[in-house]
C-alpha positions as CSV (number, residue, x, y, z in Angstrom):
1,H,24.8,-250.5,-61.9
2,A,26.6,-253.6,-60.5
3,L,30.0,-251.9,-60.7
4,A,28.7,-248.7,-59.1
5,T,27.1,-250.8,-56.3
6,V,30.3,-252.7,-55.6
7,V,32.6,-249.6,-55.7
8,S,30.3,-247.5,-53.5
9,S,29.1,-250.1,-51.1
10,P,30.1,-250.0,-47.4
11,L,29.4,-253.8,-47.2
12,S,32.0,-256.4,-46.9
13,S,33.0,-258.3,-50.1
14,D,31.1,-261.4,-48.9
15,E,27.9,-259.3,-48.4
16,I,28.3,-257.7,-51.8
17,F,28.7,-261.1,-53.5
18,S,25.7,-262.4,-51.7
19,M,23.6,-259.4,-52.7
20,I,24.6,-259.8,-56.4
21,S,23.8,-263.5,-56.2
22,Y,20.3,-263.2,-54.6
23,D,19.0,-259.6,-55.0
24,P,16.6,-259.5,-58.0
25,Q,18.0,-256.1,-59.1
26,F,21.0,-258.1,-60.4
27,K,18.9,-260.3,-62.6
28,L,16.7,-258.8,-65.3
29,G,15.0,-261.3,-67.5
30,A,17.8,-263.3,-69.1
31,A,20.5,-260.8,-68.1
32,Y,22.4,-261.3,-64.9
33,V,25.6,-260.1,-63.1
34,Y,28.4,-262.4,-61.9
35,I,31.8,-261.9,-60.3
36,A,34.8,-264.3,-60.2
37,D,38.4,-264.2,-59.1
38,Y,41.1,-264.4,-61.7
39,N,41.4,-268.2,-61.1
40,G,37.8,-268.7,-62.2
41,T,36.2,-269.3,-58.9
42,A,32.6,-267.9,-58.9
43,L,32.1,-265.5,-56.1
44,A,28.7,-264.1,-57.1
45,H,26.2,-265.1,-59.8
46,G,22.8,-263.5,-60.2
47,G,21.8,-266.0,-62.9
48,I,22.8,-269.3,-61.2
49,P,23.6,-268.8,-57.5
50,Q,24.4,-272.5,-57.2
51,L,27.7,-271.7,-59.0
52,V,28.9,-269.5,-56.1
53,G,32.0,-270.9,-54.5
54,L,32.7,-273.4,-57.3
55,S,36.1,-273.5,-58.9
56,G,36.5,-273.7,-62.7
57,E,36.8,-277.5,-62.4
58,Q,33.7,-277.8,-60.3
59,I,31.8,-275.4,-62.7
60,A,32.9,-277.6,-65.6
61,T,31.5,-280.7,-63.9
62,F,28.2,-278.8,-63.0
63,A,27.9,-277.6,-66.6
64,G,28.9,-280.8,-68.3
65,Y,31.9,-279.3,-70.0
66,P,35.5,-280.4,-70.3
67,I,37.7,-278.4,-67.9
68,E,39.6,-277.1,-70.9
69,V,36.5,-275.3,-72.2
70,V,35.9,-273.6,-68.8
71,D,39.6,-272.7,-68.5
72,Q,39.6,-271.1,-71.9
73,L,36.5,-269.1,-71.1
74,T,38.1,-267.9,-67.8
75,K,41.2,-266.9,-69.7
76,G,39.2,-265.0,-72.2
77,Q,37.2,-263.2,-69.5
78,V,40.4,-262.3,-67.6
79,A,42.0,-261.0,-70.8
80,A,38.9,-258.8,-71.4
81,A,39.0,-257.5,-67.9
82,R,42.8,-256.7,-68.1
83,A,42.2,-255.0,-71.4
84,G,39.8,-252.6,-69.7
85,G,36.6,-254.5,-70.4
86,G,34.8,-255.7,-73.4
87,Y,32.3,-258.2,-74.8
88,V,32.9,-262.0,-74.8
89,L,30.8,-264.3,-76.9
90,Y,30.6,-268.0,-75.9
91,D,28.4,-271.1,-75.8
92,W,27.2,-272.1,-72.4
93,F,24.7,-274.5,-70.9
94,D,21.0,-273.6,-70.8
95,S,19.9,-273.6,-67.2
96,L,16.3,-273.8,-68.3
97,N,16.9,-276.8,-70.6
98,P,19.4,-279.2,-69.1
99,G,21.7,-280.8,-71.7
100,E,21.2,-277.9,-74.2
101,F,23.7,-275.1,-74.9
102,V,22.9,-271.5,-76.0
103,P,25.1,-268.7,-77.3
104,K,25.8,-266.1,-74.6
105,F,27.2,-262.6,-74.4
106,A,28.9,-261.0,-71.4
107,Y,30.2,-257.6,-71.0
108,I,33.3,-258.1,-68.8
109,F,34.7,-255.5,-66.4
110,S,37.5,-255.4,-64.0
111,L,37.1,-254.4,-60.4
112,N,39.2,-254.2,-57.2
113,I,37.6,-254.8,-53.9
114,N,39.8,-254.2,-50.8
115,G,42.9,-254.7,-52.8
116,H,41.8,-257.9,-54.5
117,P,41.4,-258.0,-58.3
118,Y,38.3,-259.6,-59.7
119,F,36.4,-259.6,-63.0
120,G,32.7,-259.2,-63.3
121,G,30.3,-259.7,-66.1
122,V,26.8,-258.9,-67.2
123,G,25.8,-262.0,-69.1
124,F,22.8,-262.7,-71.2
125,D,21.5,-265.3,-73.6
126,H,21.9,-264.4,-77.3
127,R,18.8,-266.2,-78.6
128,R,16.2,-264.8,-81.0
129,A,13.3,-263.4,-79.2
130,P,10.1,-264.9,-80.6
131,L,7.9,-262.7,-82.8
132,Q,4.4,-262.4,-81.6
133,P,2.1,-262.5,-84.7
134,D,-0.9,-263.6,-82.7
135,L,-0.7,-261.1,-79.9
136,D,-4.1,-259.7,-79.0
137,T,-4.1,-256.1,-80.3
138,G,-7.8,-255.4,-79.9
139,T,-10.7,-255.5,-82.3
140,Q,-11.9,-253.5,-85.3
141,I,-15.2,-251.7,-85.3
142,N,-16.8,-254.7,-87.1
143,G,-15.5,-257.1,-84.3
144,D,-12.7,-258.7,-86.3
145,P,-9.4,-258.9,-84.6
146,I,-6.8,-256.3,-85.4
147,P,-3.9,-258.3,-86.9
148,C,-0.4,-257.8,-85.6
149,S,1.3,-255.3,-87.8
150,S,4.1,-252.7,-87.7
151,Q,1.6,-250.1,-89.0
152,Y,-0.3,-250.0,-85.8
153,G,1.2,-248.6,-82.6
154,T,0.2,-251.7,-80.6
155,A,1.9,-253.8,-78.0
156,C,2.5,-256.3,-80.7
157,S,4.4,-254.0,-83.0
158,V,6.4,-252.7,-80.0
159,A,7.3,-256.2,-78.8
160,N,8.2,-257.4,-82.3
161,S,10.3,-254.2,-83.0
162,Q,12.2,-254.7,-79.7
163,A,12.8,-258.4,-80.5
164,L,14.2,-257.5,-84.0
165,L,16.3,-254.6,-82.8
166,G,17.6,-256.6,-79.8
167,Q,18.7,-259.4,-82.1
168,A,20.2,-257.0,-84.6
169,L,22.2,-255.2,-81.9
170,G,23.4,-258.6,-80.5
171,D,24.4,-259.7,-84.0
172,L,26.3,-256.4,-84.5
173,V,28.1,-256.7,-81.3
174,A,29.0,-260.4,-82.1
175,A,30.3,-259.4,-85.5
176,S,32.5,-256.7,-84.0
177,T,33.7,-258.7,-81.0
178,E,37.2,-260.2,-81.3
179,T,36.7,-262.5,-78.4
180,K,34.8,-265.7,-79.3
181,I,35.3,-268.5,-76.9
């Protein structure tokens, strides 16, 4: 969606970058879109708009990383973009819990806007979604609560199935991804 929006938009690149950074359609839960130039300067970031305009060195300071870590991440993302796209797995700071780091995935793509090459990514946290054993699934005829179970077609079983399948898919992609930064 982000790539199609960028390619088909009549807006200027600055307007596109601003839209990606602030329009909620480019952030869905823990997934977000970002765009950077090949030097690592963040031009758009749907997850952390405060990164927009920061160089790799400034992002390293913001994130509390050594510049070498951010440089290596940028090089890995640029390599993925030049290879036609692909997944990159890396550790990054947790914007919700300062001082903590979480594993992240990003699908990297290459794009060209008005003759300028950029790479973009759709990033998301690779954390285990919590199972919900106590989710209210209703009550039985005798008034007892219906326990969370996969045998019932309840919101609980759907939520837990999605959590398990999402983690399994993420683990499968991680296992088949050559780029671990």
